[in-house]
C-alpha positions in Angstrom: -22.3 -27.0 -85.1 -21.4 -27.5 -81.4 -19.9 -24.0 -81.3 -23.1 -22.6 -82.8 -25.2 -24.2 -80.1 -22.9 -23.1 -77.3 -22.8 -19.5 -78.7 -26.7 -19.5 -78.8 -26.9 -20.8 -75.3 -24.4 -18.2 -74.0 -26.3 -15.3 -75.7 -29.6 -16.5 -74.4 -28.5 -16.8 -70.8 -26.6 -13.5 -70.8 -29.4 -11.5 -72.4 -32.0 -12.8 -69.9 -29.9 -11.3 -67.1 -29.8 -7.9 -68.7 -33.6 -7.6 -68.7 -34.0 -8.3 -64.9 -35.6 -5.9 -62.5 -33.6 -3.5 -60.4 -31.9 -5.1 -57.5 -34.1 -5.2 -54.3 -33.0 -3.2 -51.2 -30.5 -4.8 -48.9 -31.8 -6.5 -45.8 -30.3 -3.7 -43.7 -32.3 -1.1 -45.6 -35.5 -3.1 -45.3 -35.0 -3.5 -41.5 -34.2 0.2 -41.1 -37.4 1.1 -43.0 -39.4 -1.3 -40.7 -37.9 0.2 -37.5 -38.6 3.7 -38.7 -42.2 2.9 -39.3 -42.6 1.4 -35.8 -44.3 3.9 -33.5 -45.5 1.8 -30.7 -43.7 -0.6 -28.4 -45.2 -3.2 -26.1 -43.7 -5.5 -23.4 -45.3 -8.9 -23.0 -45.1 -11.7 -20.5 -45.0 -15.0 -22.5 -45.9 -18.2 -20.6 -45.5 -21.8 -21.9 -41.9 -21.6 -23.3 -39.8 -24.6 -22.4 -36.6 -23.8 -24.4 -34.7 -20.8 -25.8 -34.3 -22.1 -29.4 -37.4 -24.1 -30.1 -39.9 -21.9 -28.2 -38.5 -18.4 -28.0 -37.1 -18.7 -31.5 -40.4 -19.8 -33.0 -42.3 -17.0 -31.2 -39.8 -14.4 -32.2 -39.9 -15.4 -35.9 -43.7 -15.5 -35.9 -44.1 -12.1 -34.4 -41.4 -10.6 -36.6 -43.2 -11.9 -39.7 -46.5 -10.3 -38.7 -47.7 -7.3 -40.7 -46.6 -4.0 -39.2 -44.0 -5.4 -36.8 -40.7 -3.6 -37.0 -38.7 -5.3 -34.4 -39.1 -8.2 -31.9 -37.0 -9.7 -29.2 -38.1 -12.7 -27.1 -36.1 -13.4 -23.9 -36.6 -17.0 -22.8 -35.0 -16.6 -19.4 -37.3 -13.8 -18.4 -40.3 -15.0 -20.3 -40.8 -11.7 -22.0 -41.1 -10.2 -25.4 -40.4 -6.7 -26.6 -42.2 -5.7 -29.8 -42.0 -2.5 -31.8 -44.8 -2.1 -34.3 -46.8 0.3 -36.5 -50.1 0.9 -34.7 -51.7 1.8 -38.1 -51.0 -1.7 -39.4 -51.5 -3.9 -36.3 -52.4 -3.9 -32.7 -51.1 -5.4 -29.5 -54.2 -7.7 -29.4 -53.2 -9.0 -32.9 -49.6 -9.6 -31.7 -50.8 -11.5 -28.7 -53.0 -13.6 -30.9 -50.1 -14.5 -33.1 -48.3 -15.9 -30.0 -51.3 -17.7 -28.6 -52.1 -19.4 -31.9 -48.7 -21.0 -32.1 -48.2 -24.7 -31.2 -51.9 -25.4 -30.6 -52.2 -22.8 -27.9 -49.1 -23.8 -25.9 -48.2 -20.2 -25.2 -50.1 -17.4 -23.6 -49.2 -13.7 -23.5 -50.2 -10.7 -21.6 -49.2 -7.1 -21.2 -46.7 -6.3 -18.5 
């Protein structure tokens, strides 16, 4: 009886894996696609950052997660951000808004 239950469990688990969807693209392929779609680049001055990890890291993650952004780098020491994005999906004003809405308005951003 125990062998029957184990056999059934094995068949159930292995058959579910065979019906799965095709594997998603690798993260490199996704990043490459995002960069290819980026057709506009802006440089921003970012004020209000007090640390490289907590502030610059949070800002970089928020911008990178925004719709239409292909690449983002925030430099804490220089107080700047470089953002590549698809101008058909977002705008520089929307990217600035993402920054300024973080941490209850602690940060401000402007074009360089």
